[in-house]
C-alpha positions as CSV (number, residue, x, y, z in Angstrom):
1,M,21.9,-32.3,0.7
2,I,19.8,-30.5,3.3
3,R,19.7,-27.4,1.1
4,F,18.5,-29.5,-1.8
5,L,15.7,-31.0,0.4
6,L,14.7,-27.5,1.6
7,V,14.4,-26.4,-2.0
8,L,12.3,-29.4,-2.8
9,V,10.0,-28.6,0.1
10,M,9.8,-25.0,-1.0
11,L,8.9,-26.1,-4.5
12,A,6.2,-28.4,-3.2
13,G,4.8,-25.7,-1.1
14,T,4.8,-23.3,-4.0
15,A,3.1,-25.9,-6.2
16,G,0.5,-26.4,-3.5
17,A,-0.1,-22.6,-3.2
18,V,-0.5,-22.4,-7.0
19,V,-3.2,-25.1,-7.0
20,A,-4.9,-23.8,-3.9
21,Y,-5.0,-20.1,-4.6
22,G,-3.9,-19.4,-8.2
23,D,-2.9,-15.8,-7.1
24,P,-0.4,-14.6,-9.7
25,D,1.2,-12.1,-7.2
26,Q,1.7,-14.8,-4.5
27,I,3.1,-17.2,-7.2
28,A,5.6,-14.6,-8.3
29,R,6.7,-13.9,-4.7
30,A,7.2,-17.6,-4.0
31,S,9.1,-18.1,-7.3
32,H,11.4,-15.2,-6.4
33,K,12.1,-16.7,-2.9
34,V,12.9,-20.1,-4.4
35,S,15.3,-18.5,-7.0
36,H,17.1,-16.7,-4.1
37,I,17.6,-20.0,-2.4
38,F,19.0,-21.6,-5.6
39,R,21.4,-18.6,-6.0
40,G,22.4,-18.8,-2.4
41,Q,21.3,-15.3,-1.7
42,A,19.5,-14.1,1.3
43,A,16.3,-12.1,0.6
44,A,16.7,-8.4,1.0
45,P,15.2,-7.0,4.2
46,P,11.6,-5.9,3.7
47,P,11.1,-2.2,3.1
48,A,9.4,-0.5,6.1
49,V,8.1,2.9,7.0
50,Q,7.5,4.0,10.6
51,I,4.9,6.7,11.3
52,Q,4.7,8.5,14.7
53,R,1.3,9.1,16.1
54,G,0.2,12.8,16.0
55,Q,-1.0,14.9,18.9
56,G,-4.6,14.3,17.8
57,G,-4.1,10.5,17.9
58,E,-3.9,10.1,14.1
59,F,-1.1,8.7,12.0
60,A,-0.4,11.5,9.4
61,L,2.2,11.3,6.6
62,R,3.2,12.7,3.3
63,A,2.6,10.3,0.4
64,K,3.5,10.7,-3.2
65,I,0.7,10.1,-5.6
66,N,1.8,10.0,-9.2
67,G,5.0,11.8,-8.1
68,V,3.2,14.6,-6.3
69,A,3.6,14.9,-2.5
70,T,0.3,15.1,-0.6
71,P,-0.7,14.9,3.1
72,M,-2.7,11.8,4.1
73,V,-4.0,10.2,7.3
74,I,-4.0,6.4,7.8
75,D,-7.6,5.2,8.1
76,T,-8.0,1.4,8.5
77,G,-11.8,1.9,8.6
78,A,-11.7,3.3,5.0
79,T,-12.1,0.5,2.4
80,S,-10.2,2.6,-0.2
81,V,-7.8,5.4,-0.5
82,V,-9.9,8.5,-0.6
83,L,-8.7,11.8,-2.0
84,T,-10.2,15.3,-1.7
85,W,-11.3,16.9,-4.9
86,E,-8.6,19.6,-4.3
87,T,-5.9,17.0,-4.0
88,A,-7.1,15.2,-7.1
89,R,-6.9,18.5,-9.0
90,A,-3.4,19.3,-7.7
91,I,-2.2,15.9,-8.8
92,G,-3.6,16.4,-12.3
93,L,-6.3,13.7,-12.3
94,P,-8.9,13.9,-15.0
95,L,-11.7,15.4,-12.8
96,E,-13.9,16.3,-15.8
97,M,-14.2,12.6,-16.7
98,L,-15.2,11.4,-13.3
99,E,-18.7,10.1,-12.4
100,Y,-19.6,10.6,-8.7
101,D,-21.8,7.5,-8.4
102,V,-20.4,5.9,-5.3
103,D,-22.2,6.4,-2.0
104,L,-19.8,7.1,0.7
105,E,-20.2,7.5,4.5
106,T,-17.5,9.8,6.0
107,A,-17.0,11.2,9.5
108,G,-18.8,14.3,8.2
109,G,-21.8,12.4,6.8
110,H,-23.0,11.0,3.5
111,T,-21.4,12.1,0.2
112,K,-20.8,10.9,-3.3
113,A,-17.4,9.8,-4.7
114,A,-15.9,8.8,-8.0
115,R,-13.8,5.7,-8.7
116,L,-10.4,5.9,-10.3
117,T,-7.1,4.1,-10.3
118,L,-3.9,5.8,-9.1
119,D,-0.9,5.0,-11.3
120,R,1.5,5.1,-8.4
121,L,1.2,5.6,-4.7
122,A,4.3,5.8,-2.5
123,V,4.7,6.0,1.2
124,G,8.5,6.3,1.7
125,H,10.0,3.3,0.0
126,L,6.7,1.4,-0.1
127,V,5.4,1.8,-3.7
128,E,2.3,0.4,-5.1
129,K,1.0,0.7,-8.6
130,S,-2.6,0.7,-10.0
131,V,-4.1,1.5,-6.6
132,P,-7.9,1.7,-6.6
133,A,-9.1,5.0,-5.0
134,L,-12.1,7.3,-4.6
135,V,-12.3,11.1,-5.1
136,V,-15.0,13.0,-3.2
137,Q,-16.8,16.0,-4.6
138,R,-15.4,19.5,-4.1
139,G,-15.4,20.7,-0.5
140,Q,-16.7,17.4,1.0
141,M,-13.6,16.4,2.9
142,K,-10.6,18.2,4.2
143,T,-8.2,15.2,4.6
144,N,-6.9,12.5,2.2
145,L,-7.3,9.0,3.6
146,L,-4.8,6.2,3.1
147,G,-7.2,3.3,3.3
148,M,-7.3,-0.5,2.9
149,S,-6.9,-0.5,-0.9
150,F,-3.2,0.5,-0.2
151,L,-2.7,-1.2,3.2
152,D,-4.0,-4.6,2.0
153,R,-1.1,-4.7,-0.5
154,L,1.5,-4.7,2.3
155,E,3.0,-7.7,3.9
156,S,2.0,-6.3,7.3
157,W,1.1,-3.2,9.3
158,G,0.5,-2.6,12.9
159,V,0.6,-0.2,15.8
160,R,3.0,-0.6,18.8
161,A,2.9,2.1,21.4
162,D,2.7,5.4,19.4
163,K,4.2,4.1,16.2
164,L,2.6,2.6,13.1
165,M,4.9,0.3,11.1
166,L,4.1,-0.4,7.5
167,T,6.1,-3.3,6.0
168,G,6.2,-4.3,2.4
169,Y,7.4,-7.4,0.6
170,P,11.2,-7.8,0.4
171,E,11.4,-9.2,-3.1
172,L,9.5,-6.3,-4.6
173,Q,12.0,-3.7,-3.5
174,S,15.8,-3.3,-4.1
175,S,18.0,-4.7,-1.4
176,H,19.7,-1.5,-0.2
177,R,16.5,0.0,1.3
178,R,16.1,0.1,5.1
179,S,13.4,1.1,7.5
180,R,12.6,4.8,7.4
181,T,10.5,7.2,9.3
182,A,7.8,9.2,7.4
183,V,7.8,12.9,8.2
184,D,5.2,15.5,7.4
């Protein structure tokens, strides 16, 4: 009986969220949680990646963009994922079709960038699809930035001591995945 009441409360909360927000991703997550309760299954632990702070104070990692491994640095001050021209070429992005019409302020100064969407961006077991990104002109940056267009898709991220923890949503990943450490 208590389980039934809990399910009713969850359904009412989900209905309220649908009315209040209308966010299809949130609705899908809530629906998946309710279906787990009905089936009597516990939700899988959320996928997580732990990144050790580098000697220079940065959080560097190797991500896979469209299946190609590339070095990146976490930059919470960057609105978007930002790729160097050289990385974009190595990944096989259509550079000849890009329009460099976005003004961008970097640590090195002002530059122009082009908008595009990455099919797939993975950091360990955290995988996001259709990630908005920018590509800077040739030679304008030396480092790829993992910015907020990726980080905002996670359930949470935060720094404790010298470790950055990125945590995804449990229902979007398979249940056998555990916390991992990203290595250069």
